[in-house]
SEKOL-670458 format. One record per residue: residue in three letters; residue number from 1; x negated, y, z of N, C-alpha, C in turn. Coordinates in steps of 0.05 Angstrom, whole numbers. Last residue first. Layout:
REC   resn   resi      nc1      nc2      nc3     cac1     cac2     cac3      cc1      cc2      cc3
REC    ALA    NUM        X        Y        Z        X        Y        Z        X        Y        Z
...
//
This chain:
REC   resn   resi      nc1      nc2      nc3     cac1     cac2     cac3      cc1      cc2      cc3
REC    GLY    357    -2518    -4426      937    -2548    -4426      939    -2563    -4441      923
REC    GLN    356    -2454    -4464      946    -2476    -4433      932    -2500    -4436      942
REC    PRO    355    -2432    -4526      918    -2438    -4503      942    -2458    -4477      930
REC    LEU    354    -2372    -4517      876    -2396    -4529      879    -2414    -4511      901
REC    PRO    353    -2314    -4545      895    -2330    -4526      890    -2353    -4527      898
REC    PRO    352    -2295    -4614      889    -2292    -4584      904    -2313    -4565      883
REC    PRO    351    -2261    -4640      826    -2281    -4640      847    -2281    -4611      862
REC    THR    350    -2195    -4670      830    -2214    -4645      819    -2233    -4643      843
REC    SER    349    -2161    -4709      834    -2183    -4715      825    -2199    -4695      820
REC    ALA    348    -2119    -4685      860    -2132    -4700      878    -2164    -4714      864
REC    PHE    347    -2102    -4654      831    -2116    -4636      852    -2134    -4655      870
REC    MET    346    -2063    -4676      810    -2079    -4665      789    -2108    -4658      807
REC    GLY    345    -2027    -4693      840    -2045    -4715      834    -2062    -4710      814
REC    SER    344    -1988    -4656      846    -2002    -4661      867    -2032    -4674      855
REC    LEU    343    -1951    -4652      813    -1972    -4634      798    -1991    -4649      821
REC    GLU    342    -1901    -4684      817    -1908    -4684      789    -1941    -4674      787
REC    ALA    341    -1894    -4655      872    -1900    -4691      862    -1908    -4687      836
REC    VAL    340    -1917    -4604      899    -1899    -4611      872    -1909    -4639      871
REC    GLU    339    -1955    -4588      930    -1930    -4589      944    -1901    -4604      918
REC    GLY    338    -1986    -4558      901    -2000    -4578      911    -1974    -4595      922
REC    ALA    337    -1957    -4514      878    -1969    -4535      864    -1970    -4561      880
REC    PRO    336    -1919    -4482      922    -1936    -4481      919    -1942    -4517      899
REC    THR    335    -1858    -4454      892    -1866    -4473      909    -1893    -4478      900
REC    TRP    334    -1802    -4412      886    -1829    -4421      876    -1845    -4435      896
REC    ALA    333    -1736    -4450      893    -1753    -4434      894    -1787    -4434      888
REC    ALA    332    -1711    -4493      870    -1690    -4476      890    -1713    -4442      887
REC    MET    331    -1716    -4525      809    -1722    -4515      836    -1712    -4493      839
REC    GLY    330    -1683    -4530      755    -1678    -4552      782    -1689    -4546      812
REC    ASP    329    -1743    -4518      723    -1709    -4517      726    -1710    -4533      737
REC    THR    328    -1796    -4494      763    -1787    -4504      733    -1758    -4504      745
REC    TRP    327    -1861    -4455      787    -1830    -4463      784    -1820    -4473      761
REC    VAL    326    -1914    -4452      835    -1902    -4456      812    -1878    -4458      815
REC    LEU    325    -1966    -4418      861    -1949    -4414      865    -1934    -4434      832
REC    SER    324    -2028    -4448      883    -2013    -4434      860    -1988    -4437      866
REC    ASP    323    -2053    -4478      920    -2040    -4462      934    -2020    -4442      905
REC    ARG    322    -2082    -4523      886    -2053    -4533      903    -2042    -4510      918
REC    THR    321    -2087    -4482      826    -2100    -4488      847    -2079    -4509      865
REC    LEU    320    -2112    -4466      761    -2088    -4478      782    -2097    -4491      806
REC    ALA    319    -2163    -4452      750    -2135    -4432      744    -2117    -4443      764
REC    GLY    318    -2201    -4493      752    -2200    -4472      774    -2183    -4457      771
REC    ALA    317    -2205    -4531      704    -2220    -4499      708    -2220    -4488      728
REC    ALA    316    -2166    -4560      721    -2195    -4572      722    -2209    -4546      723
REC    ALA    315    -2126    -4537      723    -2131    -4537      747    -2157    -4553      744
REC    ARG    314    -2118    -4533      671    -2122    -4501      685    -2128    -4511      711
REC    GLU    313    -2116    -4579      647    -2133    -4565      641    -2140    -4543      659
REC    ARG    312    -2057    -4588      673    -2080    -4605      682    -2107    -4588      670
REC    LEU    311    -2029    -4557      646    -2037    -4560      675    -2056    -4566      682
REC    ALA    310    -2033    -4580      597    -2039    -4556      598    -2046    -4551      631
REC    ASP    309    -2003    -4632      615    -2023    -4626      599    -2044    -4599      606
REC    THR    308    -1950    -4605      627    -1973    -4627      646    -1991    -4627      640
REC    GLY    307    -1929    -4541      593    -1928    -4575      596    -1957    -4586      617
REC    PHE    306    -1916    -4486      621    -1932    -4500      609    -1934    -4530      614
REC    PRO    305    -1880    -4419      600    -1883    -4442      615    -1913    -4463      602
REC    GLY    304    -1929    -4376      634    -1923    -4394      618    -1895    -4399      605
REC    GLN    303    -1921    -4337      687    -1935    -4340      657    -1926    -4374      655
REC    PRO    302    -1912    -4287      730    -1894    -4312      724    -1919    -4312      690
REC    ALA    301    -1949    -4241      772    -1933    -4240      752    -1926    -4275      736
REC    GLY    300    -1985    -4244      812    -1958    -4236      818    -1944    -4236      797
REC    ASP    299    -2028    -4265      789    -2033    -4243      801    -2008    -4231      805
REC    VAL    298    -1988    -4317      761    -2020    -4309      761    -2016    -4275      776
REC    ALA    297    -1948    -4370      774    -1946    -4351      786    -1979    -4337      783
REC    VAL    296    -1923    -4413      718    -1939    -4410      750    -1946    -4382      753
REC    HIS    295    -1872    -4454      701    -1877    -4428      698    -1901    -4427      727
REC    PHE    294    -1874    -4522      669    -1878    -4504      692    -1878    -4478      691
REC    ARG    293    -1841    -4575      640    -1860    -4548      637    -1856    -4526      658
REC    ARG    292    -1836    -4643      648    -1823    -4621      648    -1843    -4594      642
REC    GLY    291    -1855    -4684      593    -1852    -4681      617    -1842    -4652      624
REC    GLY    290    -1875    -4687      537    -1894    -4697      563    -1888    -4690      588
REC    VAL    289    -1844    -4636      522    -1854    -4660      507    -1871    -4665      527
REC    PRO    288    -1775    -4615      537    -1798    -4612      530    -1813    -4636      526
REC    LEU    287    -1716    -4612      497    -1728    -4627      517    -1765    -4621      512
REC    ALA    286    -1695    -4540      485    -1709    -4568      477    -1720    -4578      499
REC    PRO    285    -1635    -4516      523    -1665    -4516      514    -1676    -4544      505
REC    PRO    284    -1564    -4512      503    -1590    -4525      520    -1621    -4515      510
REC    ALA    283    -1532    -4442      489    -1544    -4483      478    -1569    -4485      495
REC    ARG    282    -1485    -4422      518    -1514    -4419      514    -1521    -4452      505
REC    PRO    281    -1423    -4414      483    -1434    -4426      501    -1460    -4427      502
REC    ALA    280    -1377    -4363      469    -1411    -4374      459    -1417    -4387      477
REC    GLN    279    -1339    -4362      487    -1334    -4371      465    -1361    -4381      448
REC    VAL    278    -1347    -4358      544    -1329    -4384      538    -1335    -4382      509
REC    ALA    277    -1377    -4309      550    -1397    -4340      557    -1368    -4363      550
REC    ALA    276    -1346    -4279      523    -1364    -4278      510    -1379    -4309      520
REC    ALA    275    -1304    -4273      563    -1292    -4290      538    -1319    -4291      520
REC    THR    274    -1330    -4249      612    -1330    -4281      609    -1314    -4294      578
REC    GLN    273    -1341    -4205      576    -1363    -4217      587    -1354    -4246      593
REC    GLN    272    -1289    -4188      570    -1304    -4188      544    -1327    -4203      555
REC    ALA    271    -1270    -4185      619    -1256    -4206      600    -1276    -4208      573
REC    MET    270    -1291    -4148      644    -1292    -4165      653    -1294    -4184      635
REC    ALA    269    -1278    -4106      600    -1301    -4099      617    -1310    -4130      622
REC    ILE    268    -1216    -4101      614    -1230    -4118      585    -1262    -4110      588
REC    GLY    267    -1211    -4093      669    -1205    -4114      664    -1224    -4131      641
REC    ALA    266    -1222    -4038      662    -1246    -4056      677    -1233    -4083      674
REC    GLY    265    -1185    -4018      633    -1209    -4017      623    -1232    -4040      638
REC    ILE    264    -1139    -4034      665    -1148    -4049      634    -1175    -4046      623
REC    GLY    263    -1150    -3997      702    -1147    -4026      704    -1151    -4038      680
REC    VAL    262    -1145    -3953      677    -1166    -3961      687    -1170    -3982      698
REC    GLY    261    -1092    -3950      654    -1113    -3953      634    -1144    -3963      647
REC    THR    260    -1065    -3952      701    -1066    -3974      680    -1087    -3973      659
REC    ALA    259    -1070    -3900      718    -1087    -3932      733    -1085    -3954      716
REC    ALA    258    -1029    -3879      702    -1067    -3874      688    -1076    -3899      702
REC    GLY    257     -976    -3910      684     -994    -3892      696    -1021    -3899      691
REC    THR    256     -947    -3990      696     -946    -3958      680     -970    -3929      697
REC    VAL    255     -963    -4023      722     -954    -4029      689     -961    -4003      682
REC    PRO    254    -1013    -4024      770     -990    -4020      760     -988    -4019      729
REC    GLN    253    -1060    -4077      785    -1058    -4049      767    -1028    -4056      768
REC    GLY    252    -1079    -4121      806    -1060    -4115      827    -1054    -4084      811
REC    MET    251    -1114    -4151      788    -1128    -4134      803    -1108    -4116      823
REC    ALA    250    -1082    -4194      748    -1099    -4203      779    -1111    -4182      797
REC    GLN    249    -1077    -4151      709    -1054    -4159      730    -1069    -4179      752
REC    ALA    248    -1130    -4149      689    -1116    -4127      697    -1088    -4130      719
REC    THR    247    -1127    -4205      668    -1152    -4193      688    -1139    -4167      707
REC    GLN    246    -1096    -4216      633    -1096    -4224      656    -1113    -4216      685
REC    TYR    245    -1121    -4177      595    -1095    -4168      602    -1091    -4179      629
REC    ALA    244    -1165    -4201      582    -1167    -4169      599    -1136    -4169      611
REC    LEU    243    -1152    -4246      572    -1168    -4255      590    -1167    -4223      605
REC    HIS    242    -1131    -4233      513    -1115    -4247      534    -1124    -4240      563
REC    ARG    241    -1176    -4205      490    -1154    -4187      502    -1129    -4207      519
REC    SER    240    -1213    -4250      489    -1217    -4225      508    -1185    -4211      504
REC    LEU    239    -1180    -4291      449    -1194    -4299      481    -1192    -4272      493
REC    ASP    238    -1173    -4295      398    -1164    -4270      415    -1167    -4271      441
REC    GLY    237    -1180    -4343      382    -1197    -4320      379    -1189    -4292      390
REC    VAL    236    -1150    -4373      415    -1175    -4373      423    -1194    -4353      412
REC    VAL    235    -1109    -4368      379    -1103    -4350      405    -1126    -4345      417
REC    GLY    234    -1126    -4393      330    -1120    -4368      331    -1119    -4353      356
REC    ALA    233    -1120    -4446      352    -1148    -4440      343    -1157    -4401      346
REC    ALA    232    -1079    -4452      351    -1094    -4458      384    -1114    -4435      375
REC    SER    231    -1064    -4452      302    -1050    -4431      324    -1063    -4429      345
REC    ARG    230    -1088    -4501      288    -1093    -4474      271    -1084    -4455      294
REC    THR    229    -1055    -4541      314    -1083    -4533      320    -1098    -4512      311
REC    ASP    228    -1009    -4534      291    -1008    -4531      317    -1045    -4521      329
REC    LEU    227    -1018    -4555      247    -1011    -4527      249    -1017    -4520      275
REC    ALA    226    -1029    -4604      251    -1055    -4587      243    -1047    -4563      250
REC    ALA    225     -985    -4628      270    -1005    -4624      288    -1026    -4599      283
REC    GLU    224     -951    -4618      221     -945    -4602      240     -965    -4603      266
REC    VAL    223     -976    -4655      193     -981    -4627      185     -980    -4611      204
REC    THR    222     -968    -4699      224     -985    -4697      219     -995    -4669      216
REC    PRO    221     -911    -4697      220     -917    -4696      241     -945    -4691      238
REC    PRO    220     -882    -4656      160     -888    -4686      175     -909    -4677      196
REC    LEU    219     -832    -4604      172     -858    -4613      156     -865    -4644      175
REC    SER    218     -765    -4583      161     -787    -4599      176     -814    -4606      160
REC    VAL    217     -726    -4534      167     -739    -4549      147     -758    -4555      161
REC    ASN    216     -653    -4523      190     -682    -4530      193     -695    -4544      167
REC    GLU    215     -603    -4501      170     -610    -4499      193     -641    -4507      196
REC    VAL    214     -580    -4463      115     -600    -4483      122     -608    -4477      148
REC    LEU    213     -507    -4468       90     -532    -4460      108     -553    -4485      115
REC    MET    212     -462    -4443       54     -485    -4466       53     -503    -4453       71
REC    LYS    211     -392    -4436       32     -422    -4420       47     -434    -4448       53
REC    THR    210     -358    -4448      -10     -357    -4424       10     -383    -4407       23
REC    LEU    209     -348    -4480      -60     -367    -4484      -38     -368    -4451      -27
REC    GLU    208     -291    -4510      -78     -305    -4483      -75     -323    -4494      -58
REC    LEU    207     -272    -4555     -133     -284    -4550     -102     -288    -4521     -109
REC    GLY    206     -262    -4579     -179     -240    -4564     -171     -240    -4559     -137
REC    TYR    205     -310    -4597     -207     -291    -4618     -187     -269    -4611     -175
REC    VAL    204     -336    -4553     -221     -323    -4568     -244     -308    -4594     -224
REC    GLN    203     -351    -4531     -174     -320    -4519     -190     -319    -4543     -208
REC    LEU    202     -394    -4546     -164     -372    -4560     -155     -342    -4551     -163
REC    GLU    201     -432    -4524     -197     -432    -4549     -205     -405    -4563     -183
REC    PRO    200     -429    -4470     -176     -423    -4481     -203     -410    -4503     -206
REC    ALA    199     -451    -4474     -121     -421    -4470     -125     -416    -4481     -159
REC    ILE    198     -506    -4477     -125     -489    -4509     -123     -466    -4505     -125
REC    LYS    197     -530    -4426     -126     -543    -4447     -148     -525    -4480     -146
REC    VAL    196     -507    -4401      -84     -501    -4389     -112     -512    -4411     -127
REC    THR    195     -525    -4436      -40     -501    -4429      -49     -492    -4418      -74
REC    LEU    194     -585    -4424      -53     -570    -4453      -57     -537    -4448      -54
REC    PHE    193     -582    -4369      -32     -598    -4374      -60     -581    -4404      -64
REC    GLU    192     -566    -4374       22     -553    -4354        3     -561    -4369      -33
REC    SER    191     -603    -4400       44     -581    -4408       40     -564    -4400       21
REC    LEU    190     -656    -4363       39     -652    -4392       18     -623    -4397       17
REC    GLN    189     -638    -4313       68     -636    -4316       42     -639    -4347       27
REC    ALA    188     -634    -4351      111     -609    -4335      107     -615    -4330       72
REC    TYR    187     -690    -4371      130     -666    -4383      119     -641    -4373      108
REC    ASN    186     -736    -4337      136     -721    -4330      106     -694    -4351       99
REC    GLY    185     -764    -4354      169     -756    -4327      176     -740    -4316      155
REC    ALA    184     -783    -4403      157     -759    -4403      184     -756    -4376      185
REC    LEU    183     -811    -4398      112     -788    -4408      101     -769    -4404      137
REC    ASP    182     -861    -4381      118     -849    -4363      122     -816    -4367      118
REC    LEU    181     -894    -4430      112     -901    -4418      141     -880    -4398      146
REC    ILE    180     -886    -4442       60     -867    -4460       77     -870    -4441      103
REC    PRO    179     -868    -4387       13     -885    -4410       31     -872    -4420       53
REC    ILE    178     -821    -4385      -31     -817    -4377       -2     -835    -4399        8
REC    GLN    177     -801    -4386      -86     -818    -4380      -84     -827    -4371      -48
REC    ALA    176     -746    -4404     -106     -745    -4377      -88     -775    -4370      -79
REC    LYS    175     -762    -4445     -137     -753    -4420     -158     -754    -4389     -136
REC    ALA    174     -772    -4479     -101     -788    -4472     -118     -783    -4448     -133
REC    ILE    173     -717    -4483      -75     -744    -4476      -61     -767    -4472      -78
REC    ALA    172     -688    -4503     -118     -684    -4488     -111     -709    -4467      -97
REC    ASP    171     -719    -4557     -125     -717    -4539     -143     -701    -4513     -136
REC    ALA    170     -701    -4585      -76     -727    -4581      -89     -734    -4555     -104
REC    PHE    169     -635    -4584      -78     -659    -4564      -55     -687    -4561      -69
REC    ARG    168     -614    -4610     -112     -617    -4587     -120     -639    -4572     -104
REC    ALA    167     -605    -4656      -94     -618    -4660     -115     -628    -4635     -124
REC    VAL    166     -582    -4642      -46     -609    -4651      -40     -624    -4652      -73
REC    ILE    165     -531    -4627      -71     -543    -4606      -54     -574    -4613      -51
REC    ILE    164     -511    -4681      -89     -515    -4653     -107     -537    -4635      -92
REC    ASN    163     -508    -4713      -43     -528    -4711      -64     -534    -4696      -82
REC    ARG    162     -466    -4679      -20     -489    -4684       -5     -512    -4693      -26
REC    ILE    161     -418    -4691      -50     -434    -4659      -55     -463    -4660      -37
REC    GLN    160     -425    -4752      -46     -429    -4744      -72     -445    -4706      -66
REC    ASN    159     -400    -4753       11     -429    -4759        3     -435    -4752      -22
REC    THR    158     -350    -4717       17     -378    -4704       24     -411    -4718       18
REC    ILE    157     -314    -4748       -4     -328    -4724      -30     -356    -4719       -9
REC    GLU    156     -296    -4774       38     -298    -4792        3     -309    -4775      -14
REC    GLU    155     -289    -4746       79     -310    -4764       73     -314    -4775       56
REC    THR    154     -239    -4716       78     -270    -4709       67     -297    -4722       63
REC    THR    153     -194    -4760       46     -202    -4746       58     -231    -4738       53
REC    PHE    152     -128    -4770        9     -161    -4772       11     -165    -4752       28
REC    HIS    151      -87    -4811        5      -96    -4807       25     -119    -4799       22
REC    GLY    150      -69    -4838      -50      -47    -4824      -34      -51    -4809      -10
REC    ASP    149     -100    -4832     -109     -108    -4839      -77      -85    -4823      -65
REC    THR    148      -99    -4828     -163      -75    -4833     -150      -79    -4842     -123
REC    GLY    147     -141    -4777     -171     -133    -4790     -177     -105    -4806     -166
REC    VAL    146     -193    -4744     -145     -165    -4755     -132     -161    -4776     -146
REC    ILE    145     -215    -4720     -188     -229    -4736     -164     -207    -4757     -152
REC    GLU    144     -194    -4702     -229     -218    -4708     -227     -234    -4724     -210
REC    ARG    143     -141    -4681     -220     -150    -4693     -249     -175    -4715     -245
REC    LEU    142     -150    -4659     -170     -128    -4680     -169     -132    -4694     -198
REC    PHE    141     -179    -4617     -189     -192    -4638     -165     -169    -4668     -164
REC    VAL    140     -144    -4589     -224     -173    -4605     -230     -181    -4624     -208
REC    ALA    139     -106    -4577     -180      -98    -4590     -208     -122    -4608     -224
REC    PRO    138     -118    -4541     -137     -119    -4569     -141     -113    -4591     -163
REC    ASP    137     -183    -4514     -146     -167    -4511     -163     -152    -4539     -156
REC    GLY    136     -212    -4509      -86     -204    -4482     -111     -183    -4492     -126
REC    VAL    135     -211    -4530      -27     -202    -4535      -53     -196    -4512      -71
REC    ARG    134     -271    -4516       15     -247    -4512        8     -236    -4524      -23
REC    MET    133     -332    -4517       56     -325    -4522       27     -288    -4526       26
REC    VAL    132     -389    -4503       83     -370    -4499       83     -349    -4505       61
REC    TYR    131     -457    -4541      112     -436    -4529       95     -400    -4522       96
REC    THR    130     -507    -4548      148     -486    -4550      139     -473    -4531      122
REC    GLY    129     -575    -4585      148     -555    -4558      154     -527    -4564      147
REC    PHE    128     -642    -4610      138     -616    -4610      137     -599    -4582      143
REC    ALA    127     -706    -4629       99     -688    -4605      109     -660    -4619      110
REC    ARG    126     -768    -4639       97     -748    -4652      102     -736    -4625      113
REC    VAL    125     -827    -4643       50     -814    -4632       69     -788    -4648       74
REC    ARG    124     -893    -4654       41     -878    -4662       44     -848    -4653       62
REC    ILE    123     -944    -4614      -12     -929    -4617       15     -906    -4634       14
REC    PRO    122     -991    -4590      -53     -972    -4608      -46     -968    -4614      -17
REC    GLY    121    -1010    -4532      -16    -1012    -4542      -38     -992    -4566      -38
REC    PHE    120    -1015    -4489       25    -1025    -4524       25    -1016    -4537        4
REC    GLU    119    -1000    -4445       -4    -1029    -4445       14    -1035    -4469       21
REC    PRO    118     -957    -4450      -41     -984    -4433      -50    -1008    -4437      -32
REC    ASP    117     -941    -4519      -42     -933    -4496      -33     -963    -4481      -34
REC    ARG    116     -895    -4559      -76     -921    -4541      -81     -924    -4522      -64
REC    LEU    115     -858    -4614      -51     -862    -4596      -61     -888    -4579      -68
REC    ILE    114     -822    -4670      -44     -849    -4663      -53     -849    -4632      -63
REC    VAL    113     -777    -4691       16     -773    -4681      -11     -803    -4666      -23
REC    ALA    112     -763    -4747       46     -781    -4726       38     -779    -4716       10
REC    ASN    111     -693    -4773       41     -726    -4775       42     -734    -4749       36
REC    LYS    110     -647    -4759       59     -656    -4779       68     -679    -4787       69
REC    THR    109     -627    -4691       74     -655    -4705       67     -653    -4733       68
REC    GLY    108     -566    -4668       87     -590    -4671       95     -600    -4689       79
REC    TRP    107     -503    -4636      113     -519    -4652       87     -546    -4656      102
REC    LYS    106     -437    -4635      142     -466    -4638      144     -472    -4646      114
REC    LEU    105     -401    -4584      153     -396    -4606      139     -431    -4611      137
REC    ASP    104     -370    -4534      181     -384    -4559      194     -394    -4590      175
REC    THR    103     -307    -4536      150     -329    -4524      163     -345    -4544      175
REC    PHE    102     -265    -4528      107     -276    -4548      126     -294    -4547      122
REC    ARG    101     -204    -4479       96     -237    -4487       96     -248    -4509      111
REC    ARG    100     -145    -4506       69     -164    -4488       89     -194    -4491       83
REC    MET     99     -107    -4525       34     -128    -4504       18     -140    -4486       45
REC    SER     98      -91    -4588       26      -95    -4572       45     -107    -4555       38
REC    PHE     97      -36    -4612      -17      -66    -4602      -15      -71    -4586        9
REC    PHE     96        7    -4662      -38        1    -4638      -19      -30    -4635       -8
REC    TYR     95       38    -4688      -95       15    -4688      -78       14    -4656      -67
REC    ILE     94       97    -4718     -112       87    -4691     -103       65    -4701      -89
REC    GLU     93      120    -4755     -179      102    -4752     -149       92    -4728     -140
REC    SER     92      173    -4790     -211      157    -4767     -200      143    -4769     -175
REC    LYS     91      192    -4825     -260      183    -4824     -237      167    -4795     -226
REC    PHE     90      249    -4839     -288      242    -4825     -296      217    -4816     -265
REC    PRO     89      289    -4883     -284      258    -4888     -310      243    -4866     -306
REC    SER     88      299    -4904     -213      303    -4891     -238      278    -4895     -264
REC    GLU     87      329    -4953     -183      306    -4949     -204      309    -4938     -218
REC    PHE     86      378    -4961     -160      360    -4944     -152      336    -4946     -165
REC    GLY     85      402    -4993     -204      395    -5008     -172      366    -4991     -169
REC    HIS     84      422    -4972     -248      398    -4977     -252      383    -4993     -227
REC    PRO     83      466    -4942     -230      475    -4969     -243      451    -4985     -250
REC    TRP     82      448    -4898     -202      451    -4917     -192      460    -4950     -207
REC    ASN     81      425    -4852     -226      423    -4871     -244      422    -4895     -224
REC    GLN     80      448    -4806     -208      459    -4814     -229      441    -4837     -245
REC    VAL     79      407    -4798     -159      440    -4808     -162      451    -4814     -182
REC    THR     78      362    -4785     -175      370    -4815     -176      393    -4823     -164
REC    SER     77      365    -4736     -222      369    -4737     -205      377    -4768     -198
REC    LEU     76      306    -4720     -270      329    -4731     -268      343    -4741     -236
REC    ILE     75      270    -4664     -284      276    -4682     -266      303    -4694     -273
REC    PRO     74      228    -4629     -300      240    -4651     -318      248    -4669     -298
REC    LEU     73      246    -4559     -271      230    -4585     -271      238    -4610     -292
REC    ASN     72      290    -4521     -280      260    -4514     -275      233    -4543     -275
REC    GLN     71      338    -4544     -286      326    -4522     -299      301    -4515     -299
REC    THR     70      338    -4593     -251      330    -4597     -278      327    -4580     -299
REC    GLN     69      306    -4574     -189      326    -4571     -205      317    -4583     -240
REC    LEU     68      281    -4561     -129      274    -4576     -154      301    -4584     -163
REC    GLU     67      266    -4506      -99      290    -4516     -107      284    -4535     -129
REC    TYR     66      221    -4486      -52      231    -4484      -77      257    -4506      -78
REC    MET     65      192    -4437       -7      201    -4460      -11      218    -4472      -35
REC    GLY     64      110    -4422        0      144    -4420       -5      156    -4443        1
REC    PRO     63       48    -4432      -25       60    -4428       -3       90    -4414      -11
REC    GLY     62       49    -4459     -100       37    -4444      -72       57    -4443      -48
REC    PHE     61       50    -4514     -141       66    -4497     -123       50    -4482     -101
REC    VAL     60       50    -4529     -205       26    -4525     -181       44    -4506     -167
REC    ASP     59       74    -4577     -250       70    -4553     -242       53    -4551     -211
REC    ALA     58       61    -4627     -276       83    -4612     -289       81    -4584     -278
REC    ILE     57       13    -4679     -296       19    -4650     -278       39    -4630     -291
REC    GLU     56       35    -4743     -314       27    -4718     -326       38    -4692     -297
REC    GLY     55       71    -4787     -295       45    -4790     -300       23    -4763     -305
REC    GLU     54      124    -4767     -292      117    -4793     -312       84    -4786     -309
REC    HIS     53       95    -4712     -261      120    -4730     -268      113    -4743     -297
REC    VAL     52       76    -4684     -200       63    -4699     -221       95    -4710     -229
REC    PHE     51       59    -4626     -176       87    -4644     -183       78    -4655     -206
REC    VAL     50       20    -4600     -115       24    -4614     -144       37    -4632     -158
REC    ALA     49       19    -4559      -68       33    -4576      -79       31    -4581     -106
REC    SER     48      -22    -4529      -21       -9    -4519      -51        5    -4551      -51
REC    GLN     47      -32    -4490       44      -19    -4513       28      -25    -4512        0
REC    GLY     46      -33    -4449       78      -55    -4454       76      -53    -4489       62
REC    GLU     45       32    -4443       95       11    -4430       83      -12    -4450       86
REC    ARG     44       85    -4497       59       63    -4478       83       46    -4462       73
REC    VAL     43      126    -4514       10       93    -4515       23       88    -4489       40
REC    THR     42      182    -4552       18      175    -4530       31      139    -4529       32
REC    LEU     41      228    -4568      -33      207    -4569      -36      192    -4550      -12
REC    LYS     40      297    -4600      -35      279    -4569      -20      251    -4578      -18
REC    ALA     39      332    -4625      -89      310    -4625      -61      293    -4599      -54
REC    GLY     38      351    -4632     -140      363    -4613     -122      351    -4607      -92
REC    TYR     37      355    -4703     -141      348    -4672     -158      365    -4656     -141
REC    LYS     36      301    -4736     -103      325    -4723     -108      329    -4700     -126
REC    ILE     35      246    -4778     -140      252    -4744     -121      288    -4742     -123
REC    GLU     34      219    -4841     -132      239    -4826     -140      251    -4794     -124
REC    ASN     33      184    -4871     -118      167    -4848     -129      195    -4832     -142
REC    GLY     32      198    -4923      -98      197    -4923     -124      186    -4895     -135
REC    PRO     31      212    -4879      -32      218    -4905      -52      224    -4904      -80
REC    ARG     30      160    -4832      -30      190    -4837      -28      192    -4865      -38
REC    VAL     29      109    -4796        6      120    -4823       -4      148    -4822       -7
REC    PHE     28       68    -4747      -20       99    -4749      -15      106    -4769      -18
REC    ARG     27        2    -4755      -10       21    -4755      -30       46    -4759      -14
REC    TRP     26      -52    -4708        5      -36    -4725       18      -11    -4727       -7
REC    VAL     25     -117    -4686       15     -101    -4692       -8      -79    -4711       12
REC    LEU     24     -162    -4679       61     -156    -4663       42     -136    -4652       16
REC    THR     23     -162    -4684      124     -154    -4694      100     -146    -4674       80
REC    ASN     22     -183    -4670      169     -207    -4681      149     -189    -4690      128
REC    PRO     21     -153    -4680      217     -173    -4649      219     -194    -4659      189
REC    SER     20      -89    -4671      221     -114    -4687      221     -132    -4666      210
REC    ASP     19      -34    -4660      211      -43    -4655      245      -74    -4668      240
REC    ASP     18        5    -4627      170      -18    -4636      177      -31    -4637      199
REC    LEU     17       63    -4639      144       59    -4629      163       31    -4643      176
REC    TRP     16       99    -4630       82       76    -4645       96       71    -4630      119
REC    GLU     15      159    -4644       50      145    -4627       60      126    -4637       75
REC    ILE     14      227    -4635       25      199    -4647       23      173    -4638       31
REC    VAL     13      291    -4650       34      267    -4634       39      242    -4653       40
REC    ASP     12      337    -4690       33      325    -4665       10      314    -4650       19
REC    VAL     11      360    -4749       37      334    -4734       51      333    -4710       28
REC    PHE     10      393    -4784       10      399    -4756       19      383    -4740       34
REC    GLU      9      366    -4824       -8      380    -4811      -29      388    -4792      -22
REC    GLY      8      349    -4849       44      330    -4832       29      342    -4825        4
REC    PHE      7      393    -4876       51      392    -4858       63      367    -4834       58
REC    LEU      6      396    -4917       16      416    -4902       13      410    -4876       30
REC    ARG      5      347    -4946       34      349    -4925        9      375    -4908        2
REC    ASN      4      366    -4968       83      338    -4946       88      341    -4929       58
REC    TRP      3      405    -4992       71      413    -4972       86      386    -4952       83
REC    ILE      2      381    -5039       48      398    -5021       32      402    -4994       43
REC    MET      1      340    -5059       92      336    -5043       66      346    -5025       49
//
């Protein structure tokens, strides 16, 4: 133990070699927080060092090499305090800060945010994305957040930043006044708006929000299903054009040239008929009262349709005979009335013609 203390008295290089991906602040460790008089402080690119003496921030060092002496810092060499058992009454600490940008930090809404959309009215949305931050003011960050933490990582501050982002998200969308259906094409605009909105709040903690990205804003599954149905209805509404294009391709017409207009023109004509049939199906006829209704051929022209009661009256009057041709839905061709099961009984009770003379 004594050998380690003696060896520490002659260590004159103070530096930090950072090999971790998430360390924001690291405190240089010395026995009893004693810094040797004349020690060399090395601060590399992408780093800053904060010198704390007797609990107060004495100075902030940027990249470079510094010699710690009483001429520029209120430090007493520990060598001069051996009578105190290597316990110097002047305690000093050095905190190293990583000044690089920390990328791909996640944020997202735990619960849905209720917004008022100009088209759909009140609606619930969820959102997530990433952001980039860095230490902007090491002294403020040490004073406001780090305190005496000897190893401060991004995980210790990202939860607080995420809460700030989520708290401002609904307000930012409301002020941006971007409809929900237009958000996908305005993620960049929304990201810039949120960055400008939230960055000043992080500056209070000594942090700098350099970029914030909105990757997705999603709707509840039921609303998404309704939008899918609405989109499908829009596609069906333009079915004629879709069928025209497919018909022209099926006819083997080339993509370019004058024949294209001919092929597409023919396709459009066929597609319009098909689309009309698909979009406007024929309504079924009303159910007949008292049975099926028949058309009757009279002098080579169809008449009717007639119900069975009317046909029975015509049969009694002689206007309908067994040889009269009739037709109704479901029959392949005109058929003599006497051969139709529904009509043959009408003639059995019909008296024969009166004798002449």
